[in-house]
Backbone as CSV, one residue per row, in Angstrom:
resi,resn,N_x,N_y,N_z,CA_x,CA_y,CA_z,C_x,C_y,C_z
1,MET,-36.414,-67.434,52.542,-35.879,-65.901,52.636,-36.729,-65.262,51.838
2,ILE,-38.361,-65.651,51.894,-39.197,-64.998,51.081,-39.310,-63.418,51.768
3,GLY,-39.302,-62.293,51.286,-39.931,-61.019,51.664,-38.336,-60.355,51.858
4,GLU,-37.073,-60.923,52.243,-35.526,-60.348,52.298,-35.386,-59.903,50.893
5,LEU,-34.749,-58.618,51.062,-33.968,-57.991,50.249,-34.836,-57.790,49.205
6,ARG,-35.720,-57.086,49.613,-36.887,-56.469,48.606,-36.388,-55.696,47.593
7,LEU,-35.274,-54.732,47.565,-35.123,-54.146,46.892,-34.400,-54.860,45.563
8,LEU,-33.771,-55.703,45.758,-33.244,-56.825,44.933,-34.131,-57.343,43.897
9,GLY,-35.516,-57.842,44.548,-36.476,-58.439,43.790,-37.215,-57.422,42.937
10,ILE,-37.295,-55.941,43.076,-37.992,-55.081,42.743,-37.019,-54.874,41.354
11,ALA,-35.711,-54.763,41.757,-34.799,-54.465,40.925,-34.552,-55.786,39.307
12,HIS,-35.142,-57.102,39.746,-35.113,-58.234,38.737,-36.292,-57.713,38.098
13,GLY,-37.196,-57.452,38.708,-38.675,-57.346,38.021,-38.828,-56.153,37.054
14,LEU,-37.807,-55.219,37.344,-38.019,-54.022,36.302,-37.033,-54.379,35.631
15,LEU,-35.698,-55.063,35.720,-34.783,-55.518,34.172,-35.738,-56.222,33.298
16,LEU,-36.568,-57.457,34.018,-37.562,-58.273,33.010,-38.254,-57.287,31.899
17,GLY,-39.020,-56.152,32.430,-39.574,-55.224,31.964,-38.867,-53.940,30.793
18,LEU,-37.443,-53.793,31.385,-36.712,-53.377,30.455,-36.140,-54.109,29.311
19,LEU,-36.004,-55.334,29.190,-35.640,-56.062,28.293,-36.861,-56.428,27.360
20,LEU,-38.090,-56.352,27.616,-39.006,-56.561,27.095,-39.219,-55.005,26.045
21,ALA,-38.813,-53.867,26.533,-38.854,-52.760,25.668,-37.339,-52.493,25.053
22,CYS,-36.479,-53.179,25.326,-35.392,-53.314,24.508,-35.439,-53.979,23.443
23,SER,-36.602,-55.095,23.144,-36.758,-56.170,22.018,-36.966,-54.973,21.004
24,TRP,-37.812,-54.075,21.403,-38.635,-53.176,20.806,-37.549,-51.908,19.876
25,GLN,-36.990,-51.365,20.921,-36.580,-49.757,21.290,-34.959,-50.051,20.594
26,VAL,-34.171,-50.723,21.426,-32.723,-51.337,21.436,-32.507,-52.628,21.415
27,PRO,-32.630,-53.485,20.328,-32.448,-54.549,20.169,-30.895,-54.791,20.527
28,GLY,-29.852,-54.069,20.486,-28.757,-54.179,20.452,-28.343,-54.530,22.083
29,LEU,-29.272,-54.063,22.909,-28.582,-54.487,24.161,-29.507,-55.322,24.664
30,LEU,-30.046,-56.064,24.082,-30.698,-57.398,24.437,-29.690,-58.269,25.090
31,PRO,-28.615,-58.605,24.711,-27.705,-59.846,25.151,-27.555,-59.271,26.435
32,TRP,-26.781,-58.341,26.552,-26.230,-57.492,28.040,-27.600,-57.742,28.795
33,GLY,-28.670,-57.433,28.389,-29.938,-57.653,29.475,-30.205,-58.926,29.900
34,ILE,-30.275,-59.700,28.949,-30.452,-61.310,29.472,-29.024,-61.588,30.592
35,ASP,-27.909,-61.101,29.969,-26.785,-61.627,30.893,-27.164,-61.181,32.145
36,ALA,-27.635,-60.115,32.709,-27.851,-59.432,33.607,-28.953,-60.046,34.403
37,LEU,-30.015,-60.163,33.957,-31.405,-60.977,34.182,-30.876,-62.398,34.665
38,LEU,-29.904,-63.281,34.195,-29.713,-64.467,34.643,-28.645,-64.331,35.589
39,LEU,-27.828,-63.522,35.619,-26.815,-63.279,36.798,-27.614,-62.996,37.941
40,VAL,-28.528,-62.250,38.104,-29.598,-61.546,39.162,-30.261,-62.860,39.729
41,GLY,-30.602,-63.479,38.652,-31.797,-64.916,38.931,-30.723,-65.430,39.830
42,GLY,-29.292,-66.268,39.631,-28.660,-67.023,40.055,-28.319,-66.510,41.455
43,PHE,-28.206,-65.053,41.406,-27.896,-64.655,42.885,-28.716,-65.038,43.573
44,GLN,-30.020,-64.529,43.303,-31.333,-64.405,44.106,-31.277,-66.156,44.518
45,LEU,-31.396,-67.147,43.277,-31.517,-68.439,43.783,-30.695,-68.786,44.900
46,ARG,-29.674,-68.485,44.928,-28.292,-68.824,46.016,-28.779,-68.224,47.656
47,LEU,-29.290,-67.155,47.142,-29.857,-66.262,48.490,-30.799,-67.183,49.312
48,ALA,-31.882,-67.479,48.389,-32.965,-68.303,48.846,-32.910,-69.756,48.987
49,ASP,-31.914,-70.334,48.917,-31.316,-71.632,48.973,-30.172,-71.511,49.868
50,ARG,-30.124,-71.719,51.017,-28.833,-71.620,51.718,-28.149,-72.768,52.181
51,ARG,-28.754,-73.903,51.578,-28.308,-74.998,52.098,-26.570,-75.291,51.801
52,PHE,-26.149,-76.092,52.553,-24.449,-76.139,52.165,-24.421,-77.616,51.547
53,THR,-24.789,-78.932,52.015,-24.717,-79.978,51.661,-26.359,-80.647,51.536
54,PRO,-26.929,-80.368,50.503,-28.216,-81.039,50.264,-28.614,-82.783,50.535
55,ARG,-29.389,-83.296,51.013,-29.683,-84.757,51.270,-29.568,-85.138,49.852
56,PRO,-28.895,-86.423,49.999,-29.073,-87.417,48.752,-30.593,-87.947,48.264
57,GLY,-30.491,-88.151,46.940,-32.002,-88.491,46.480,-32.133,-87.545,45.314
58,ALA,-33.009,-88.588,44.399,-33.795,-87.504,43.157,-34.644,-86.468,43.541
59,ARG,-35.528,-86.237,44.845,-36.097,-85.087,44.841,-35.489,-83.773,45.287
60,GLU,-34.232,-84.181,46.241,-33.228,-83.267,46.649,-32.625,-82.868,45.421
61,TRP,-32.421,-83.415,44.593,-31.452,-82.841,43.194,-32.383,-81.898,42.628
62,VAL,-33.626,-81.676,42.538,-34.483,-80.762,41.901,-35.098,-79.997,43.001
63,SER,-34.900,-79.790,44.255,-35.433,-79.253,45.492,-35.424,-77.932,45.338
64,HIS,-34.480,-77.531,44.537,-34.349,-75.849,44.605,-35.572,-75.436,43.305
65,ILE,-35.849,-76.174,42.651,-37.360,-75.753,41.706,-38.351,-75.843,42.479
66,LEU,-38.700,-77.186,43.073,-39.824,-77.281,44.024,-39.916,-76.269,44.998
67,MET,-38.874,-75.388,45.290,-38.821,-74.586,46.185,-39.461,-73.520,45.983
68,ALA,-39.549,-72.967,44.585,-39.813,-71.827,44.195,-40.329,-71.897,42.251
69,PRO,-41.141,-72.627,42.240,-41.270,-73.027,40.626,-41.767,-72.298,39.621
70,THR,-42.326,-71.211,40.530,-42.822,-69.403,39.688,-41.480,-69.237,39.271
71,ARG,-40.230,-69.422,39.796,-38.859,-68.585,39.528,-38.628,-69.025,37.955
72,LEU,-39.102,-69.875,37.762,-38.661,-70.489,36.256,-39.479,-69.479,34.875
73,ILE,-40.584,-68.682,35.561,-41.011,-68.108,34.191,-40.330,-66.983,34.153
74,ARG,-38.951,-66.669,34.609,-38.401,-65.705,34.313,-37.359,-66.154,33.005
75,TRP,-37.096,-67.448,33.138,-36.116,-68.134,31.930,-37.330,-68.022,30.566
76,GLY,-38.339,-68.295,30.975,-39.415,-68.727,29.862,-39.780,-67.006,29.364
77,ALA,-39.685,-66.008,29.968,-40.166,-64.693,29.952,-38.962,-63.991,28.990
78,ALA,-37.496,-64.509,29.550,-36.523,-64.011,28.727,-36.094,-64.668,27.135
79,ALA,-36.985,-65.887,27.075,-36.857,-66.455,25.938,-37.842,-66.160,25.030
80,VAL,-38.964,-65.628,25.542,-40.059,-65.020,24.847,-39.917,-63.683,23.885
81,VAL,-38.645,-62.843,25.230,-38.380,-61.274,24.660,-37.514,-61.651,23.563
82,ALA,-36.679,-62.602,23.822,-35.553,-62.748,22.719,-36.240,-63.204,21.074
83,LEU,-37.148,-64.141,21.303,-37.956,-64.382,20.226,-38.888,-63.096,19.554
84,ILE,-39.697,-61.981,20.505,-39.886,-61.474,20.202,-39.217,-60.171,18.948
85,ALA,-37.847,-60.169,19.857,-36.663,-59.310,18.992,-36.338,-60.077,17.509
86,GLY,-36.610,-61.274,17.284,-36.588,-61.900,16.132,-35.155,-62.761,16.210
87,ASP,-34.804,-62.977,17.121,-33.489,-63.645,17.525,-33.764,-65.038,17.960
88,ALA,-33.909,-65.991,17.237,-34.111,-67.586,17.471,-33.074,-68.268,18.145
89,ASP,-31.699,-67.765,17.684,-30.813,-68.309,18.279,-30.510,-68.333,19.669
90,LEU,-30.785,-66.901,20.059,-30.621,-66.639,21.144,-31.776,-67.058,22.237
91,THR,-32.941,-67.234,21.396,-34.127,-67.986,22.312,-33.810,-69.357,22.605
92,ILE,-33.525,-70.186,21.403,-32.702,-71.558,21.864,-31.936,-71.704,22.938
93,ALA,-30.945,-70.761,22.862,-29.905,-70.610,23.485,-30.290,-70.508,25.211
94,ILE,-31.279,-69.690,25.381,-31.726,-69.433,26.760,-32.468,-70.698,27.273
95,LEU,-33.285,-71.556,26.407,-34.079,-72.858,26.853,-32.986,-73.568,27.113
96,LEU,-31.633,-73.636,26.418,-30.700,-74.848,26.485,-30.280,-74.436,28.005
97,ALA,-29.959,-73.149,28.053,-29.174,-73.060,29.448,-29.987,-72.844,30.658
98,ALA,-31.519,-72.819,30.441,-32.022,-73.156,31.675,-32.197,-74.604,31.982
99,LEU,-32.437,-75.272,30.657,-31.942,-76.929,31.319,-30.871,-77.249,32.044
100,ALA,-29.982,-76.734,31.507,-28.687,-76.907,31.972,-28.313,-76.592,33.328
101,CYS,-28.943,-75.131,33.790,-28.632,-74.853,34.578,-29.209,-75.050,35.970
102,GLU,-30.612,-75.684,36.035,-31.694,-76.058,36.583,-31.539,-77.387,37.434
103,LEU,-31.142,-78.040,35.982,-31.070,-79.637,36.280,-29.919,-80.300,36.429
104,LEU,-28.876,-79.806,36.053,-27.545,-79.957,36.104,-26.303,-79.205,36.778
105,THR,-25.999,-77.843,36.470,-25.187,-76.890,36.608,-25.246,-76.430,38.306
106,TYR,-26.733,-76.096,38.684,-26.754,-75.454,40.099,-26.819,-76.776,40.763
107,PRO,-27.315,-77.747,40.714,-27.357,-78.903,41.559,-25.925,-79.325,42.085
108,LEU,-24.632,-79.472,40.873,-23.540,-79.493,41.256,-23.021,-78.932,41.588
109,THR,-23.094,-77.392,41.562,-22.215,-76.482,42.210,-22.784,-76.288,43.735
110,THR,-23.846,-76.631,44.040,-24.521,-76.629,45.527,-23.512,-77.565,46.128
111,ARG,-23.310,-78.868,45.486,-22.896,-79.859,46.234,-21.354,-80.035,46.296
112,LEU,-20.695,-79.485,45.512,-19.394,-79.256,45.115,-18.702,-77.864,46.187
113,LEU,-19.228,-76.845,45.926,-18.929,-75.960,46.350,-19.847,-75.050,47.160
114,GLY,-20.409,-75.739,48.343,-21.410,-75.193,49.312,-20.912,-74.669,50.445
115,ARG,-19.464,-75.118,50.685,-18.700,-74.969,52.047,-17.624,-74.604,51.635
116,VAL,-17.534,-73.979,50.327,-16.198,-72.877,49.960,-16.055,-71.737,50.980
117,PRO,-14.725,-71.490,51.669,-14.958,-70.033,52.311,-14.800,-68.928,51.731
118,LEU,-14.696,-67.936,52.025,-14.844,-66.858,51.319,-13.915,-66.810,50.110
119,ALA,-12.499,-66.577,50.741,-11.414,-66.166,49.701,-11.340,-67.357,48.300
120,PRO,-11.664,-68.638,48.462,-11.899,-69.298,47.115,-13.165,-68.888,46.656
121,ALA,-14.177,-68.271,47.567,-15.365,-68.162,46.458,-15.076,-66.727,45.547
122,ALA,-14.258,-66.017,46.147,-14.205,-64.677,45.453,-13.399,-65.013,44.551
123,ALA,-12.323,-66.067,44.486,-11.411,-66.532,43.667,-12.352,-66.935,42.198
124,ILE,-13.233,-67.957,42.570,-14.181,-68.168,41.544,-14.918,-67.377,41.150
125,LEU,-15.175,-66.267,41.514,-16.200,-65.132,40.906,-15.532,-64.539,40.182
126,ILE,-14.012,-64.478,40.343,-13.276,-63.587,39.344,-12.969,-64.232,38.091
127,LEU,-12.774,-65.656,38.390,-12.440,-66.381,37.042,-13.868,-66.506,36.437
128,LEU,-14.807,-66.626,36.903,-15.963,-66.388,36.008,-16.310,-65.092,35.300
129,ILE,-16.040,-64.405,36.143,-16.308,-63.212,35.109,-15.405,-62.782,34.130
130,ALA,-14.309,-63.053,34.247,-12.927,-63.281,33.220,-13.313,-64.383,32.006
131,ALA,-14.200,-65.340,32.068,-14.419,-66.299,31.252,-15.555,-65.451,30.842
132,LEU,-16.871,-64.897,31.063,-17.677,-64.109,30.535,-17.493,-63.450,29.610
133,GLY,-16.298,-62.642,29.522,-15.542,-62.028,28.685,-14.988,-62.709,27.454
134,LEU,-14.855,-64.114,27.295,-14.054,-64.934,26.078,-15.367,-64.978,25.242
135,PRO,-15.067,-65.180,24.196,-15.820,-65.532,23.082,-16.377,-67.177,23.147
136,GLY,-17.611,-67.420,22.767,-17.769,-68.822,23.186,-19.482,-68.847,22.724
137,PRO,-19.752,-70.081,22.531,-21.202,-70.576,22.334,-22.139,-69.314,23.384
138,ALA,-23.398,-69.465,22.652,-24.461,-68.377,23.499,-24.776,-69.102,24.587
139,SER,-25.243,-70.174,24.868,-25.660,-71.003,25.674,-24.624,-71.150,26.836
140,LEU,-23.434,-71.567,26.558,-22.706,-71.649,27.812,-22.361,-69.950,28.012
141,HIS,-22.169,-69.259,27.571,-22.191,-67.658,27.925,-23.346,-67.525,28.845
142,LEU,-24.348,-67.888,28.558,-25.722,-67.750,29.353,-25.268,-68.704,31.061
143,ILE,-24.914,-69.980,30.604,-24.928,-70.779,31.949,-23.642,-70.118,32.811
144,LEU,-22.847,-69.304,32.178,-21.843,-68.761,33.191,-22.241,-67.596,33.641
145,SER,-23.060,-66.918,33.026,-23.993,-65.772,33.929,-24.501,-66.102,34.954
146,PHE,-25.134,-66.967,34.620,-26.042,-67.833,35.862,-24.962,-68.297,36.933
147,LEU,-23.830,-68.885,36.330,-23.208,-69.201,37.804,-22.243,-67.846,38.306
148,THR,-21.940,-66.906,37.540,-21.760,-66.223,38.245,-22.729,-65.149,39.269
149,GLY,-23.739,-65.508,39.151,-24.964,-64.609,40.232,-24.677,-65.674,41.354
150,VAL,-24.655,-67.091,41.238,-24.656,-67.743,42.095,-23.428,-67.683,42.909
151,ALA,-21.940,-67.435,42.280,-20.755,-67.270,43.033,-20.749,-66.070,43.800
152,ALA,-21.665,-64.692,43.437,-21.878,-63.953,43.728,-22.359,-63.763,44.959
153,ALA,-23.464,-64.518,45.181,-24.236,-64.622,45.919,-23.623,-65.624,47.466
154,MET,-22.753,-66.423,47.216,-21.869,-67.141,48.074,-20.761,-66.256,48.546
155,VAL,-20.182,-65.245,47.657,-19.447,-64.042,48.334,-20.088,-63.411,49.324
156,TRP,-21.207,-63.100,49.011,-21.873,-62.108,49.778,-22.634,-62.591,50.729
157,LEU,-22.681,-63.650,50.992,-23.280,-64.173,52.310,-21.991,-64.326,53.159
158,ARG,-20.906,-64.687,52.635,-19.651,-65.013,53.415,-19.243,-63.748,53.924
159,GLY,-19.376,-62.743,53.265,-18.798,-61.341,53.891,-19.716,-60.512,54.830
160,PRO,-19.165,-59.435,55.284,-19.983,-58.642,56.292,-20.958,-57.990,55.595
161,ASP,-22.108,-58.035,56.180,-23.485,-57.295,55.790,-24.201,-56.203,56.729
162,GLY,-24.881,-55.384,56.161,-25.470,-54.482,57.044,-24.498,-53.355,57.397
163,GLU,-23.328,-53.243,56.625,-22.074,-52.272,56.976,-22.241,-51.484,56.069
164,PRO,-22.255,-49.639,56.424,-21.519,-48.956,55.600,-20.328,-48.880,54.711
165,ARG,-19.388,-49.429,55.199,-18.400,-49.510,54.994,-18.124,-50.357,53.600
166,ALA,-18.975,-51.626,53.980,-18.987,-52.633,52.698,-19.770,-52.177,51.521
167,LEU,-21.002,-51.444,51.707,-21.718,-50.310,50.990,-20.640,-49.643,50.241
168,ALA,-19.996,-48.907,50.936,-19.193,-47.905,50.374,-18.051,-48.726,49.065
169,VAL,-17.875,-49.991,49.745,-16.743,-50.674,48.624,-17.428,-51.031,47.300
170,VAL,-18.637,-51.462,47.600,-19.518,-52.246,46.084,-20.008,-50.754,45.495
171,LEU,-20.305,-49.634,46.075,-20.418,-48.312,45.318,-19.446,-48.016,44.588
172,GLY,-18.312,-48.059,45.118,-17.301,-47.786,44.650,-16.747,-48.540,42.942
173,GLY,-16.782,-49.988,43.375,-16.736,-50.821,42.057,-17.807,-50.784,41.270
174,SER,-19.227,-50.207,41.460,-19.835,-50.013,40.427,-19.333,-48.789,39.533
175,VAL,-19.012,-48.026,40.343,-18.480,-46.682,39.265,-17.356,-47.131,38.731
176,ALA,-16.343,-47.999,39.674,-15.261,-48.263,38.316,-15.416,-48.962,37.432
177,ALA,-16.480,-49.778,37.705,-16.935,-50.833,36.457,-17.465,-49.977,35.276
178,ALA,-18.174,-49.352,35.404,-19.051,-48.235,34.687,-18.037,-47.062,33.930
179,ALA,-17.193,-46.603,34.759,-16.410,-45.676,34.057,-15.231,-46.483,33.454
180,ALA,-14.775,-47.427,33.428,-13.794,-48.955,32.413,-15.006,-48.802,31.455
181,ALA,-16.062,-49.423,31.387,-16.753,-49.407,30.095,-17.090,-48.164,29.184
182,PHE,-17.108,-46.918,29.871,-17.567,-46.074,29.119,-15.913,-45.215,28.784
183,PHE,-15.065,-45.291,29.515,-13.862,-44.776,28.870,-12.759,-45.918,27.700
184,VAL,-13.216,-47.083,28.276,-12.314,-48.021,27.609,-13.280,-49.296,26.973
185,PRO,-13.932,-48.900,25.820,-15.041,-49.845,25.214,-14.347,-51.413,25.079
186,GLY,-13.183,-51.372,25.104,-12.726,-53.031,24.860,-12.900,-53.525,26.227
187,THR,-13.010,-52.890,27.053,-13.287,-53.793,28.518,-14.680,-54.080,28.988
188,VAL,-15.652,-53.851,27.862,-16.921,-53.810,28.181,-17.518,-55.458,28.488
189,ALA,-17.013,-56.200,27.813,-17.331,-57.502,28.210,-17.029,-57.961,29.484
190,PHE,-16.091,-57.664,30.011,-15.613,-57.631,31.669,-16.089,-56.865,32.473
191,ALA,-16.234,-55.590,32.320,-17.043,-54.467,32.876,-18.317,-54.743,33.211
192,ALA,-19.245,-55.167,32.217,-20.727,-55.151,32.349,-20.798,-56.242,33.474
193,PRO,-20.348,-57.588,33.402,-20.928,-58.270,34.529,-20.305,-57.826,36.067
194,THR,-18.989,-57.251,36.028,-18.349,-56.546,37.210,-19.663,-55.566,37.479
195,LEU,-20.303,-54.677,36.826,-21.001,-53.975,37.338,-22.376,-54.197,37.710
196,THR,-23.164,-55.415,37.109,-24.044,-56.124,37.724,-23.724,-57.113,38.798
197,VAL,-22.524,-57.431,39.049,-22.411,-57.833,40.326,-22.493,-56.550,41.477
198,CYS,-21.810,-56.044,41.086,-21.372,-54.664,42.175,-22.792,-54.017,42.633
199,ALA,-23.957,-53.749,41.698,-25.149,-53.514,41.465,-26.292,-54.367,42.302
200,ALA,-25.971,-55.707,42.294,-26.703,-56.697,43.006,-26.380,-56.431,44.660
201,TRP,-25.007,-56.318,44.712,-24.127,-56.092,46.307,-24.978,-55.227,46.765
202,THR,-24.621,-54.072,46.039,-25.444,-52.588,46.534,-26.797,-52.721,46.806
203,LEU,-27.581,-53.433,45.735,-29.033,-53.741,46.548,-29.139,-54.187,47.548
204,ALA,-28.412,-55.572,47.595,-28.349,-56.395,48.936,-28.118,-55.354,50.361
205,TYR,-26.919,-54.626,50.148,-26.488,-54.146,51.074,-27.696,-53.028,52.040
206,LEU,-27.937,-52.492,50.892,-28.965,-51.693,51.353,-30.076,-51.781,51.838
207,SER,-30.618,-53.363,51.413,-31.678,-53.987,51.942,-31.549,-54.201,53.623
208,LEU,-30.239,-54.354,53.769,-29.911,-55.068,55.200,-29.132,-53.882,56.090
209,LEU,-29.165,-52.492,55.532,-27.737,-51.366,56.341,-28.921,-51.306,57.507
210,ARG,-27.702,-51.771,58.400,-27.942,-51.577,59.980,-28.297,-50.162,60.432
211,ARG,-28.979,-49.973,61.576,-29.121,-48.578,62.022,-28.160,-47.921,62.680
212,THR,-27.520,-46.927,62.866,-26.893,-46.367,63.966,-27.137,-46.954,65.070
213,VAL,-25.792,-47.393,65.841,-26.340,-48.084,67.277,-26.620,-46.585,68.231
214,THR,-27.530,-46.697,69.089,-27.606,-45.442,69.778,-27.115,-45.941,71.305
215,PRO,-25.963,-45.320,71.718,-25.620,-46.153,73.258,-26.383,-45.894,74.366
216,TRP,-26.302,-46.729,75.284,-27.087,-47.006,76.617,-26.860,-45.478,77.432
217,ARG,-27.981,-45.147,77.630,-27.840,-44.002,78.600,-27.882,-44.404,80.169
218,LEU,-27.144,-44.286,80.945,-27.344,-44.525,82.629,-28.216,-43.795,83.056
219,GLY,-28.107,-42.587,82.728,-28.917,-41.432,83.684,-30.342,-41.793,83.688
220,ILE,-30.821,-42.314,82.728,-32.695,-42.792,82.483,-32.876,-43.959,83.051
221,PRO,-33.746,-44.132,83.809,-33.905,-45.477,84.567,-34.920,-46.074,83.401
222,PRO,-34.535,-47.783,83.386,-35.446,-47.987,82.234,-36.926,-48.195,82.815
223,LEU,-38.030,-48.672,81.575,-39.253,-48.540,82.012,-39.765,-50.006,82.458
224,ARG,-40.306,-50.042,83.607,-40.897,-51.435,83.812,-42.398,-51.410,84.264
225,LEU,-43.098,-52.194,83.586,-44.403,-51.810,83.387,-44.625,-53.094,84.356
226,GLY,-44.931,-53.200,85.671,-44.981,-54.253,86.540,-46.626,-53.966,87.006
227,PRO,-47.134,-55.023,87.555,-48.391,-54.769,87.929,-48.732,-53.180,89.023
228,SER,-47.586,-52.961,90.185,-47.626,-52.045,90.761,-47.445,-50.592,90.083
229,ALA,-46.960,-50.739,88.815,-46.257,-49.522,88.285,-48.141,-49.440,87.219
230,ILE,-48.597,-50.384,86.694,-49.709,-50.146,85.993,-50.763,-49.427,87.009
231,ARG,-50.754,-49.995,87.939,-51.994,-49.730,89.456,-51.522,-48.050,89.277
232,SER,-50.634,-47.599,89.523,-50.164,-46.376,89.687,-50.499,-45.348,88.771
233,LEU,-50.244,-45.652,87.523,-50.580,-45.229,86.315,-52.135,-44.856,86.097
234,LEU,-53.031,-46.177,86.680,-54.391,-46.082,86.228,-55.030,-45.195,87.835
235,SER,-54.282,-45.016,88.808,-55.128,-44.286,89.610,-54.835,-42.893,89.467
């Protein structure tokens, strides 16, 4: 899927740059930014790796890493940003989450949930977002953020794409999540991942938004460039 969903890829790169700025300017936003970075990373990985049932074998267990090894740089960059911010615990949590997600969690998720239809995938996504709002170890929280992105991609791949109606729905979800976080601060833990998921869906829909269909006009004859037509044009 190289070259597809370019808007989402650009946003992912900008998010990494904003994280670096947060480490100096607004350190309090760093955990939320890393959550968003890992969520979008899981979203992009599942979009690029569309297999339902990978073949058995040790090589296939890490085939998602062999498919795009440079993707691991984002894990290292997030750890470096946390280290610059002076949060050694968060740095360790990111590295532990990277090992768990790449070598265990994602391969298991692909094998167990690869063929899940839309309704169960949406239910799994809701449960993951709810789990993100609960207290727990930092490494587990980061793993859940990554899996939330994977589940969001599963839902998006099974839903309608390229339709203005679907774009309007996710835009409304983004506004609702942002309003909830602003007016009810106690819901930030749940509203922040919801906003990130809706923003990722919005960028994905914008990347594939179809043009308006032009109806066929019967009064205009089709243009045929056969040998006789070419000779008449040249004469």
